[in-house]
C-alpha positions in Angstrom: -38.8 -256.2 -33.4 -40.6 -259.4 -32.4 -38.8 -262.6 -31.2 -39.6 -265.2 -33.2 -39.0 -268.6 -31.6 -41.2 -270.9 -34.5 -37.4 -272.0 -36.1 -34.9 -270.5 -33.6 -34.2 -268.4 -31.2 -32.2 -265.9 -33.6 -34.9 -264.8 -35.6 -35.7 -261.0 -35.2 -39.3 -259.8 -37.2 -40.1 -256.3 -37.8 -43.7 -255.4 -37.7 -45.7 -252.1 -39.4 -48.1 -250.0 -38.1 -50.7 -252.4 -40.1 -49.2 -255.3 -38.0 -47.3 -256.7 -41.6 -43.8 -258.1 -42.1 -41.4 -255.7 -43.0 -38.8 -257.8 -42.4 -37.1 -260.9 -41.1 -33.8 -261.3 -39.9 -31.8 -263.5 -37.9 -29.0 -261.9 -35.8 -25.6 -262.9 -36.7 -24.6 -265.3 -33.6 -23.4 -268.5 -33.2 -26.0 -271.4 -33.8 -26.3 -272.4 -30.7 -26.6 -269.2 -29.0 -30.4 -268.1 -27.7 -31.4 -264.4 -27.9 -34.8 -264.7 -25.4 -34.9 -260.8 -24.4 -33.9 -258.6 -26.6 -33.1 -254.6 -24.7 -31.9 -251.3 -25.9 -30.9 -247.6 -25.2 -30.2 -244.6 -26.9 -27.0 -242.9 -26.5 -25.7 -239.4 -26.0 -25.8 -239.0 -29.8 -28.5 -240.6 -30.6 -28.0 -243.9 -31.9 -29.1 -247.1 -30.6 -28.1 -249.6 -29.4 -29.7 -253.4 -28.6 -28.0 -256.2 -26.9 -29.4 -260.2 -26.5 -29.1 -262.4 -24.8 -30.9 -265.5 -22.3 -30.7 -265.9 -18.1 -28.2 -268.9 -17.2 -27.1 -268.4 -20.9 -23.1 -268.4 -22.1 -22.8 -264.8 -24.1 -25.0 -261.9 -24.9 -24.5 -259.5 -27.6 -24.8 -256.4 -28.3 -26.0 -255.1 -31.8 -25.7 -251.4 -32.7 -28.2 -249.7 -34.7 -28.6 -251.2 -38.0 -28.6 -254.6 -36.2 -25.1 -255.7 -36.7 -23.3 -257.6 -34.7 -20.9 -254.6 -32.4 -19.5 -257.4 -29.9 -20.2 -261.0 -27.5 -19.2 -260.8 -23.7 -17.7 -263.1 -21.9 -15.8 -264.4 -24.2 -16.8 -267.7 -25.5 -14.0 -269.5 -23.8 -14.7 -268.0 -20.9 -16.0 -270.3 -18.0 -18.6 -268.9 -15.4 -21.9 -270.6 -13.9 -24.7 -268.6 -16.6 -25.7 -264.7 -16.6 -28.3 -263.9 -14.7 -29.1 -260.8 -16.5 -27.3 -257.5 -18.4 -28.4 -254.4 -19.5 -27.2 -251.4 -20.9 -26.9 -248.0 -19.5 -25.8 -244.9 -19.7 -24.3 -243.7 -15.9 -24.3 -240.5 -18.0 -26.1 -238.4 -20.3 -22.8 -236.6 -22.2 -21.2 -240.6 -22.3 -21.3 -243.3 -24.4 -23.3 -245.8 -22.7 -21.6 -249.4 -20.7 -23.0 -252.7 -21.4 -23.5 -254.2 -17.7 -23.6 -258.3 -17.1 -24.7 -259.8 -14.2 -23.1 -263.1 -13.9 -25.0 -266.4 -11.6 -22.1 -267.5 -9.2 -19.0 -265.7 -7.7 -18.5 -262.9 -10.9 -20.6 -260.5 -9.7 -21.6 -257.7 -12.1 -19.2 -256.7 -14.8 -19.2 -253.0 -17.1 -17.9 -253.6 -20.1 -17.4 -250.4 -22.9 -18.9 -249.8 -26.3 -15.5 -251.9 -27.9 -16.4 -255.0 -25.5 -13.4 -254.0 -23.5 -14.4 -254.5 -19.2 -13.9 -251.6 -17.7 -14.6 -253.0 -14.4 -16.0 -256.0 -12.0 -17.8 -255.6 -8.7 -18.1 -258.7 -6.5 -20.6 -257.4 -3.4 -24.2 -258.7 -5.3 -23.4 -262.5 -6.5 -25.2 -264.3 -7.8 -26.7 -261.7 -9.4 -30.4 -262.3 -10.6 -31.6 -258.7 -11.9 -30.2 -255.2 -13.0 -32.2 -252.0 -12.7 -30.7 -248.6 -14.0 -31.2 -246.3 -11.6 -33.8 -242.5 -12.2 -30.4 -239.7 -12.4 -29.7 -238.3 -9.7 -29.9 -234.4 -9.5 -25.7 -233.8 -11.0 -27.5 -236.6 -13.8 -25.3 -239.7 -12.9 -27.2 -243.0 -12.4 -26.6 -246.3 -11.5 -26.9 -250.0 -11.8 -28.7 -251.7 -9.2 -27.9 -255.8 -8.8 -30.8 -257.9 -6.8 -29.6 -261.7 -4.6 -31.9 -264.3 -4.4 -31.1 -263.1 -0.5 -33.2 -260.0 -1.0 -30.3 -257.6 -1.0 -29.6 -255.0 -3.3 -26.6 -253.5 -4.6 -25.9 -249.6 -6.4 -23.1 -250.0 -8.4 -21.8 -246.6 -10.5 -20.4 -246.0 -13.3 -16.8 -246.9 -12.1 -18.1 -250.4 -10.5 -18.3 -248.4 -7.1 -20.9 -250.1 -4.3 -22.8 -247.8 -2.8 -24.0 -249.7 1.5 -26.6 -252.8 0.7 -29.8 -251.8 0.7 -32.5 -254.2 1.8 -36.2 -253.2 1.6 -38.0 -253.8 5.3 -40.0 -256.9 5.7 -39.9 -258.0 1.2 -36.7 -259.7 -0.1 -36.3 -258.2 -3.3 -35.5 -260.8 -6.1 -36.2 -258.5 -9.1 -35.7 -254.6 -10.4 -38.1 -253.1 -13.4 -37.5 -249.4 -13.2 -40.6 -246.4 -13.7 -39.5 -244.2 -17.0 -42.2 -242.0 -15.6 -41.6 -238.6 -13.5 -44.2 -237.5 -11.5 -45.7 -236.0 -7.6 -46.5 -240.0 -6.5 -44.4 -241.9 -9.1 -42.4 -244.5 -7.7 -39.0 -245.3 -9.2 -39.0 -249.1 -9.6 -41.5 -252.0 -8.9 -39.6 -254.2 -7.0 -41.0 -258.5 -7.5 -41.4 -260.4 -4.1 -42.7 -263.8 -2.5 -45.2 -264.1 -0.8 -45.5 -267.0 2.2 -48.4 -268.8 0.6 -45.2 -268.9 -2.9 -47.2 -266.2 -4.6 -45.6 -263.8 -6.5 -46.0 -260.1 -4.8 -45.4 -256.7 -6.6 -43.5 -254.3 -4.6 -43.8 -250.3 -5.8 -40.8 -248.8 -4.5 -39.3 -245.3 -3.8 -36.1 -244.2 -5.1 -35.0 -244.4 -2.0 -36.0 -248.0 -2.0 -38.9 -247.9 0.4 -42.0 -249.5 -0.1 -45.3 -247.4 -1.3 -47.4 -250.4 -1.5 -48.0 -253.7 -3.0 -50.4 -255.9 -4.9 -50.1 -259.8 -4.8 -50.5 -261.5 -7.7 -51.5 -264.3 -9.3 -49.7 -268.1 -8.1 -48.2 -269.5 -10.9 -44.2 -269.1 -12.4 -43.5 -268.5 -16.7 -42.4 -271.5 -18.2 -40.8 -269.0 -20.7 -37.9 -266.0 -20.3 -40.6 -263.3 -20.7 -40.4 -259.7 -18.8 -43.3 -259.8 -16.8 -43.8 -256.4 -16.0 -44.1 -253.5 -18.2 -45.2 -250.1 -18.2 -46.3 -247.7 -20.3 -49.2 -244.8 -21.1 -52.4 -247.0 -21.8 -54.5 -243.8 -20.1 -54.8 -240.9 -21.5 -53.3 -237.6 -19.1 -52.5 -240.3 -16.6 -49.0 -240.5 -15.4 -48.4 -243.8 -16.6 -48.9 -247.3 -15.1 -47.7 -250.5 -14.3 -48.3 -254.1 -16.4 -48.2 -256.8 -15.2 -48.2 -260.1 -17.2 -49.2 -263.4 -15.0 -48.4 -266.9 -15.3 -52.0 -267.8 -15.6 -52.3 -266.0 -18.8 -54.1 -262.9 -17.4 -52.8 -259.6 -17.4 -53.0 -256.9 -14.5 -53.1 -253.5 -15.4 -52.0 -250.9 -11.7 -51.9 -247.0 -11.8 -48.5 -245.6 -10.5 -50.6 -243.6 -7.5 -53.0 -246.8 -6.7 -56.2 -244.4 -8.5 -57.6 -247.2 -10.6 -56.4 -250.9 -11.6 -58.2 -253.6 -13.6 -57.1 -256.6 -14.4 -58.4 -259.8 -17.3 -58.0 -263.3 -18.4 -56.5 -263.7 -22.3 -56.8 -267.4 -21.8 -53.7 -268.4 -23.3 -49.6 -268.9 -21.9 -48.4 -265.1 -22.8 -44.5 -264.6 -23.9 -44.4 -260.9 -24.2 -46.1 -258.1 -23.4 -45.6 -253.8 -23.9 -47.4 -250.7 -24.3 -46.9 -248.5 -27.3 -48.7 -246.2 -29.3 -49.9 -247.8 -32.6 -52.0 -245.7 -35.1 -52.4 -243.1 -32.4 -53.7 -245.4 -30.5 -52.3 -246.7 -26.7 -52.2 -249.9 -27.5 -51.4 -252.8 -25.4 -49.2 -255.8 -27.5 -49.1 -259.4 -26.2 -47.7 -262.4 -27.9 -48.5 -265.7 -27.5 -47.6 -269.0 -29.1 -51.1 -267.9 -31.3 -49.2 -265.3 -32.6 -49.0 -261.1 -31.4 -52.3 -258.6 -31.4 -52.8 -255.1 -29.9 -54.8 -254.5 -28.2 -56.8 -250.5 -28.1 -57.1 -249.7 -24.4 -60.3 -247.6 -23.5 -60.1 -245.4 -20.5 -62.8 -244.9 -17.7 -65.5 -242.8 -18.3 -65.9 -241.8 -14.8 -64.1 -242.1 -11.2 -66.8 -245.3 -10.4 -66.0 -247.3 -13.4 -62.9 -249.6 -13.7 -59.3 -248.4 -15.2 -59.4 -250.1 -18.3 -61.3 -251.9 -20.3 -59.9 -254.0 -23.3 -62.2 -253.2 -26.0 -61.2 -254.8 -29.3 -58.2 -256.5 -30.9 -57.1 -254.0 -33.7 -54.5 -255.9 -36.0 -53.4 -259.4 -35.5 -50.0 -258.9 -36.6 -48.1 -262.1 -36.8 -49.4 -265.6 -37.4 -46.8 -268.3 -35.0 
């Protein structure tokens, strides 16, 4: 799926394995709504749910597996200072997911069931900058981690109750990205902080929110609502990699154990990044104002070589 903003901010495009357009669908949301970010989760019965919206937007929209609108939250008449982030969370693998919405301002984080009814409110983190689900604990329960502009991290469970607030020593973490792969050296999250120079800093964190390693990123600020950190397995047999889409148009690829890394410049303004299996290849998907392209990534030939070498485009999938 690709969000196409050429004519409006509500159009979703489905692409097939050859990069051809399967369908274009205008999502059933109000004309003044913007779908800048789309996230999804699979529930305990195998059905996929989607949630879309925009940072500082007034509502988020939940869709079923047919992309039919299930509900919007909060009500259009609700007064608040904007939405900071949102996510669909499986707090338990045997229970239905909940929508979590973090607000900019004093409203904190809300937990909402799939009928659109609010189950709980937690105002410990305010304003909320970002939300990230945690890995399951030994009993199979997850939390949602809410971050603030002060670098405070609040772990909240599926009933709206929070553990003591946390801060990463030496870093003010404002954004978190969960790492979906488990391994001997696997981190649980990637946190985003700011260096004294103002440039961003990526900080790998354990499940206990302790800093493991960090990587300085190029200076700059994205001019769109790109999700700047992606995860995937580009290197065959690896434990997964972090992929950074930087504001200067460059891409950084780092293995979770720091055994290999590489970066390259695209020369374009990035608007999206993802990792996928495409025609039996591990590919890097990049979107720019010129279109969407799948790039095949070659793994290293030896320990002295760089981690990843971008070989060739294998399909320009959609024109703007």
